[in-house]
N, C-alpha and C positions, 0 to 999 in steps of 0.2 A: 527321428521322432515321427510318430504317427498321429495324425489328427483326423478324426472322422473316417478312419479306415484308409486314408490316402497318405502316402509318405510326403513329408514336407521337404521342399527343396529350398535352396538358398535364395531363389527369386520370389518367394512367397511374400505376401504383404506383411505377415507377422515378422519375418526376418528383416524387412526394410524398416519397420517401426522401432525395433529395438535400439538402434543407434540414436534415434531422436529422443528416446526416453532417458537414456543414460548420458546424453551429451551435456557438457557444461553450460552454464547460463550464457545468454547472448552478450555481446559487448555492451549493450545498453543497460545492463543490470545495475551498475552503480547509479545511473540516473534515475532509476525507479525509487531508490532511497531518497534522493534529493527531491523528487517530485512529491513524494509523500510528506516530507518535512515542510515543503513550501505550501502544500495544501493545508496542513495543520496550522501553520502560522496564519495563512489567509483566513481560515475558519475562525480562529480566535480574534483576528483583527475585525472581521465583519460582524462577529458577535458583539464586539465592543461598539462598533459603529451603529448597528441597527437596534440593539436590544438593551442598551444601558443608558441611564440618564446622565448627562444630556444626550438626547438622540441626535444622530447624524453628525457626531463629533467623535474623535478618537480620544475621549476623556472619560475616566471612570471616577466617580465621586463616592461610591458606596463600597465599603470593604468586602461585602459579600460578592459583589461583582468582580472584584480583583481576584478573589479566591476562585470563582467560577472561570474567569479568564485563564488563570494559571493552570487549573486542572484540565480545562479543555485543550490547552496547548500541550501540556505534558502527555496526556492520554493520547491525543492525536498523533504526536510524534512517535510515541512508543508503539502504538498500533501500526502505524505506517512502516516503521522499521521492521517490525515482526512480519508484516505482510510482504515486505520486500524479500524476505528469506524464502518464501514459498514461490 
């Protein structure tokens, strides 16, 4: 293969980068999924704690806040699981 008029050899930087691009995910890959799910649960819990009445308690009295809490949790987990695939 010729790049910019010079033949490429096996010690070129492009040849070294190819295995890294096609290599499988690192061993920590399953933990990325768990970390995303934990972050989504934490976001939903802190939303409840700081932004719903009564404030500074893990109690929800309004049905609209329950819906918001559940949607925040579901969307957060779904997005984190999709992001873990990339």
